[in-house]
N, C-alpha and C positions, 0 to 999 in steps of 0.2 A: 496648389502644392499639397496643402493639408488633405484635400479631398483625395488626391491620387495616392497619398501615403495610406490613408484609411482603407482605400480599395485594395491596395496591395496586401495590407495586414489581414483584411477580411479573406482574401483569396488564400493566403497562407494558412489561416486558421481552418478553412474548409479542407485543405489538403491534409493537414495534420489530423483533423477529425476523421477523415476517410481512412487514413493509415491506421489510426487507433482501432476503428471499427473492424478493419480487415484483420488486424492482429488478434482481436478478441474472438472473431469467428474462427480463426485458425487454431486458437487455444481451446475452442469449445466451451468458452465461458458462458454459463447459463444466466443471461441477463436480458433486459429489454433492448431490442434493436433500436438504434437511433433513426430518426426520420431523415430523409435526404434534403429537406428544406431547412434553411436557417431561421425561418420566420415562425411566429406563434400567433394563433388567433385565440386569445384567452377570453373566456366568458365567466362572469359571476352569475350565480344562481342563489337568490335569497331563500332561506328556508320557509319564509312566509308565503312563497309563491303558490303553495298547494291550497291555500284558503281562498275564500270568495273574493277578497279584495283584489286578487291578481287573476281572477277568473279560473281558479282551480287548475293552475298550470303545472302539470306533472312532468317528471324527467322524460317519460316516453315521448313527449311532444317537443323536446329540445332538438333542434337541427344539428345533431351531434356529428353528422358526416361533414359539417362545415368547420368544425372546431379542432384545435389541437389540445387545448386545456380547458377543463371545466372546474370552477372553483366554488365549493360549498361555502356559503356565507350565512351565519358566522358561528364559530365555536367560542364560547366564553370560558373564563377561568376566574378563580378567586385570588386573594392576596397571599394564599399559602401554596399556590401553584397547582391546585386541583382543577381539573377541567369541568366545565359546566355546559349543558345544552341551553341555548337560548330558547329553543322550543323542542322539548323532549318528544312530543307526539310527532312532530314533523321529522325529527332525526331518526327515531327508532320505533314509533308506535303506529303511525297511520299507514294504510295500504298504498297510498299515493298512486292509485290507478293501476297497480300491478294485478293482473288476473290471477285469481285463486289465492291471493294473500289476505290473511285475516289481521284484524287489529291486534297489536301487541304481540305478534308472532315473531319468530326469529328472522323471517323474510321481510318484515315490515320496515318502513322508514326510508328516508332519502339515501342513506349510505348504501343500502342494498340495491336500491333502484339505480344508483349511479354505476354500481358494478355491472349490473345487467346491461345498462346502456353502453358501457365500454366494451363488453363482450360482443355486442352487435356492431360496434364501431371501433375497431382496433386502432384507428388513427388517433383516438382520444386518450388523454391522460386526465385522471381525476385527482382532486386535491381538496384540502380544507383551508379556509382562511380563518385565522385566529385573531380575535379582537374586533376591529371595525370602529366606526365613528362613536357608537354608543357603548362599546364594551372594551375601551382601552384604559379604563381608570386604574387597573391594578398592575399595568406593565411596569411603572416606575418602581413599585415596591418589590415585585418579583425579580426584576432584572438587577436590582441593587444588592440583593442578599445571595451570596454564593450557594447556601444550602437550599433555599427555596428555588433559586434558578435551576439548580441541578435536578430537583424534583420535578419542576415544570418541564424541563427538557426530556426527562425519562418518560413522563406521562404523554408528551406529544409523540415520542417514538412508539410507545405502546399503542397509542390510539391509531396511528397510521398503519401499524402492523395488523391490528385486528380488523380494520375496515379496508385493508388491502389497497391503500391509496398510493398515488405516484409522486405526490409533491405536497409540501407544506408552504403556506403563504402567511407571513407575519404582517398583520395590518395594524400597526401601532400608530394611532392618530392623536397626537404626534409627539415624538420625543422632545423633551424640554419645553413644551408649549402648554402653559396652564390654561385650562378652560373649565368653567363651572358647568354643572349638569343643566341641560335645557329640558326641564320637566314639562314644559308646554308642548314641545314637539314629541317627547317620548318619556313617559313616566319612569322607564327603566334606564334612562341615560345616566351613565356614570360620570361623564365629563372626564377631565384629567386634572383634578385639583391638586394632586400631589406631584405633578411634574416638576423637574428640577434640572439644573445645568448638567449634573452628572449623568442624566439619561443618555447623553450623546455617546459617552464611553461605554455605559452599561448595555446600550442597544447592540453594540458590536460584540461585546462579550456574550450576550444571549445568543446572537446569531452564530457565533463561532462554536459555541457548545452544541447548538442544535445541529449544525453542519457535521460536527465530529460524531455525534450520536447516531444520526440517521445514515451517515456513510458506513459506520461500523455495522449497524443493523442490516443495511442493504447488502453488504458483503456476505453476511450469514444467510440471508434469504435469497440470494441470487438475483437481486434487482437493484436498479439505480434510482435513488430518490433525487428529486429536484427541490431546491429551496428558493423561494421568491419572497419579495416584500412588496407592499404597497407604499409608494412614496408620495409626499405632497408635491404640488407643482410650484407653490409659492417659494420664491427664492429666499425669503426671510426665514421660513420654517426649515428649509434645507440647510441654510447656513448655521442656524442655531442648534439644530438637533441631529444632523446627519454628517458623519465623517465619511464623505463620499469615497475617497480612495480605499479606505479600509473596508467599507461596505461591499464594494464590488470585487474584492478579493475573496469574499465568502459566498456570495449568492450566485445563483445561475442566471437570474434576470430580475429586473425591477419593473413593477407595474406602476407607471407614473400617472397619477390621477389628474390628468389634464382635462378635467371637467369640473363643474361648480366653480370655475374661475371667477365668475360674476353671478350675481343673483340679487334677491330682494334686500340683501344687507348693504348693497351699494346704492348711492343716491342718484345714479344715472344708469341708463340702459347700456348694455355692452354684451359681447359674445361670452358664453360660458365655456366654450370648448373650441375656440378658434385655432386654426392651424398656424396662422401667422398673426403677429401683432399689427394693428392698424395705427399709424401715427396720429390719426384723428381721435383716437381713444384718449380721454383725459388722463387715464391711468396707464398709458402706454409704457412709461418708464418702469413700472413694476414688473414687466415681463410676463404678463398673464396670457401667454399663448404657448402652443406646443413648440414651435420653432425656437422661441426665446428660452423656454425651459430646457430643451435638449441642448442648446448651445451652452447654457450655463453649466449643466451637469457634465458635459464633455470637457469644458474648461477646468472643472474641478477634478477631472481624472476618471470619469465614468466611461467605460468602453461602449461605443455606440451599439454594438451587437447585443448588449444586455439591456438596452432601454426599450421598453414596451409602452407605447403611447396610448392615451385614452380616447374613447368614443362614448358619447352619451346617448342612450336610447330613451330620453325623456327631455322635457323642456324645463327651463327656468323662466319666470316671467314677472314683469312689473305691471301694476294695475292701471296707472295713468302716466304716460310719458309724452312730453311735448313733441310736436312734429318736427320742429327745426326748419332750416332753410334749404336743405339738400333734397330736392324733389325726387331724385333717384334713390335716395336712402332715407325716407322719412322715419323719424323716431330713433335712428341709430346714434348712439353716444349723446343722448339728450337727457336733460334733467327729468327726474320722476317726482311725483307728488305722493305724499303719505295720505291717501284717501281711503285706505282699506284697513281692516282690523284682524289681528290674530285671535285665536280662541280665548286668550286672556284679556281681550278688548284693548290691547295696546295697538297704536297705529303702526302701519307697515306700508312699505312701497309695493309689497308683493301682490300679485294677482291671485285669484281663486285657483285652487287645485282641482284636479279631476275627482279626487276623493274629498268628501266633505270634511271640513275642519272639526277636530274633536280634541278637547283639552287632554293632553297626555298621550295622544296617539295621532300624530300628524296635525298638530294644532297651529302650525305656522302656515300662513298664506304665502306660497312661494312660486305660484304659477307652474306647478309640477304636473305635467300631463304625459302619460306614456305615449311613445311614438305610435303605438297601435290605436290610440284613442284620439288622434288628431282630427279625425272626421267629426267626432263629438264636440271638440273644441270649436271647430268652424261652424258647427250648427249653433252653438251657444253664442258665438260672435260672428255672424255671417259675413261681415265685410273684412275680416282678417285677410290680408294679402301677403304672400310670400315674396321676400326680397333676397338678393344675393350680394354679399360683400366680396368682391373679387380680390381685394387685397388680403383679407383674412381667410378667404376660401371657406366662408361660413354663411349659412342661411339664417333668416329670422322672419317672423311674422309680426305685422303691425296693423292696428286698426285706427284709421283716421277719425272714426267716430268716438270710440271709447278711450283711445290712447293705450290700449293693451299692447304689450310687446313681449314676444316669446323667442327665446334662443335655444338651439337644439342642433342635432346632427340629422342629416338625411342621406340618401344613397350617394348623392353627388359629393358631399363633404367627406364622407368616410372613404370614398374612392380616392380623393386627393390625399387623405391621410395614408392610405395603403401605398400610394405612389411615393409619398414622402419617405415612408419606411424603406422602400426598395432603393430609392435614390441615395439615401443617407446611410444605408447599411445598418438600420436599426433592427431591434429584435422582434417587432410585431406590433399588434394592436390589442388592447384590453378594452372590454366593453362592460358597462353597467347599465341594465342587467337584462338577462335573457327574457324574462316574462314580459318586459315592456316592448319587445320587438313586435312587428306587425306580421300577421299571417299573409301568405301569398296565395298559393294554390292548394294548401293542405292545412292540417291542424298545426303544422310546424310554424313557429313564429320566427321568420327567417329573412325578412326583407333587408334589414341592415346587416345581419349576420352574413348572409350570402354575398352582399356587396363587398364586405371586407375580405371574405375568403377569396372571392374571385379576383379582387384587386391584388392580393398577396400571392396567390398560388395559381390563378387561372381557373378554368372550368373543369379541369381534370380532377379525379378523386384524390384525396389526401393519402399519402403513403401509410400503409398499415404497419403495425408493430406486432412482434411476436410476444404475447403476454406470458409472463412467468407466473403461473397459477400456484397458489399455496397448496401444500399437501397436508390433508387432515389425518388425524390418527384414527383410521378406520380399517377394520379387517372383516373378513367373512369366514364362516365355517359352512361346510356342506356335509350332510349325512343322508343316507338313503332312507326311504320309508316305504312301507307296504300297507296300503289301506285303500280299498277300492281301486286297485291297480298299484303301480309302483312309480316312484319318482324321487325327487331330491328336496330335502328341507334345508333351506338356506337361511342363515342368521347373520344379520349385519350387526357388528359390534362397534359402537362409537366409543372409543377409548379415551377421548379427550377429557380433560379435567379443567375446570374453571379456577384460576388462581387469584384473580383480582378481587379486592374488597371495596375499592372505590366505586361509587355508584355508576359513573359514566363508563369507566373502563370495564367494570363487570358486565354491563349491558352489552357493550360491543364485543367483548371477548366471548360471552355466552352465545351471541348471534353467530360469531365466526366459528365457534366450536360445534354448532348444531348442524346436522345433516339436513339440507333443505330440498324438498321436492325431488327426491332421488330417482335416477333412471339407471338401470343396469344393462350391461352388454355382455353376453356370453357367446363365444364362438360356436357355431353350429357343428355338431358331431354327426357324421353320416350314419352312425349306428342307431340313432333314435331321433324322434321329433319331440320337442318340449312344448308344453302348453300350460295354461293356467291350472294350478292344482288346488287352489282355494281362493276365496275372495281377497285375501290379503296380498295376493300377487298382482292385483290390479290388471292393467291391460298388457297382454303378452302377444307380441307379434314377431315375425321373422323378416329381416331386411338386410340385404347386402352381406349375407353369410353370418349374420349375428342374430341371436335370440335377444329381443329387446323387451325388458320388463320395466314398464312405466308405473312406478309406485305413486305418482302424483294423483292417480285416479282413486286412491284409497285415502280417506281423510286421516286415518290413524297413522299413515306413513308420511304425511306432509312434512313432519319434522321428527328427527331422531335426536333427542337431547344428549348432551354429554353424559357418558356413563350408561346410556340406555342401549337396548338391543331391539331389533325388529326381525321377526321370523315369518317366512312365507313358504309356500310349496309350489314346485313346478312338476307337473305330471309328465311321465315319459311314455312314449309309444312302445318301448321295449318291455318284455315280460320281466327281464332281470336288469337291474341298473348297476352301474359301476361309477363311483365318484371320480375315477380317473378320466372319465369322459368330459368332466367339467374342468377344462384346462386353465381357464382364466375367467375372472369376473372383473369388469371395469365399472366404476361408479362415476356418474356425472351428476352435478347438482345444478339447480336453477333458482333464480330469485322470483320467478313467476311461472305460471303454467305455460305461458307462451314465451317464456324467457329463453335466452341463449344458454346452451349447455356450457358449463365451465367447471373448473376444479376437477377435471377428469383424472382419475388415478386408479391403479390396479389395487384391488383389495383382497384378491385371492389368486393364487397361481403366479405365473410369470408372463 
């Protein structure tokens, strides 16, 4: 009965959604068009992915055609509500594999590369995740103070405006849960030492104010922002820190972190991201499975269509686990032995990681191996054999010789998760994280990503959205010239001004206000032919009735800073020129030489 009611409610919501979209179209509201599917394939991308530890994995190699949401992880902040980059070079400085982009240019960094990726894949929404496991230490202080909270909210809204994002993800790990910093794992870990019971109420206040602010900003900019959160799966943390009914009145969806449910911190082996709980698990009553978590949240008042369940693109592992007596499932739910050491030389149950242990930077032995490196793991431990727990719908690997045990997701298990989403009318699947997926037939790391996408949507292409491009403050002037012939001298005026003084906001505002790799289009006039008049015009061609001036071929024109101008000449075939023949100039910008053209706008004429 409950299931049929849920299905009827879901059908009704889809009908209402369709009617709203139809009304908006009839009113010519300039906004992002909704996708036709109720599901989300949400992916996290860590800003450290661009470096050697993740194989220099750049945004251009993300299988973006398989995703609906791409989440930048993470943006930090301080106790006064000021935003901070966890890696400034990754965020705004590095070229990140974008052709023709220089270090520390206005086109550099991941946020620009994300915008380029979205322009090429209009099925994709891009957003930023604020906080995270190691950067949640200031949430309690910020959320508790009305003035600081208001400042924080304003800063978030400004940030997503300048970076042209589609959504905000608040990743507070976790409200009302005290945790001391783990400096062995991460020297920059803040922990949550100031967490308090009042976090539960203040968390909702923070989200309500973010919702109000971004909705207001979205109306002004002609776009619709989404607000999501990352939620713990542990029922104790949900009970103590999350007001579930109030939360789901505010947010668009919740990314439930149904991974890391078990690991080297537990004294026996178990699944870290099982779909169903297995009663043979000694800790079964704690509800550490997707199905148990979903049922708990729904019982607390969470609407099923806003629940996005988690998939793990990496393993968790124990170093020595007893085989047990179940020959079909050796090592599963069996006691482990502390026979390994973390970087601080304390004993641990955990197996060695793919990356070497280093105090202050991944110094815990947790058996963490990216899915793409499982072949290396099997080379290290050749007798590892994969097993399948059909109750939990989860795989694991176990070595009879060493006792190593690894729990993870594979294409089969994420396929079951996608089917579960559809059967129970959930919101989709969230995955951590993209750089850990395995290449298939290209540089794209997409083995698990594609399995989730196909499970949710089938093999057809994801529906595209009409993107609402921001309009920059740019104009142009045209004057005739006579020098070695006749032609037109065109000057581009970047009239934008940078207002922000805060370091992070000033950097992203400056990047947004800078004209990047410009390309101009002028309608062909039958009275004359236009060609390159000086080197500053770059490459000039004629295509589809347009004179195309590609200024990206001129180094000096790569960027036109706020308040600056750029002048070039087009030579005319006519003996006498008339500026009235230049009826219109359209400007397109790019984030790389081979990037998609975006932010097209008329800067001269009509």
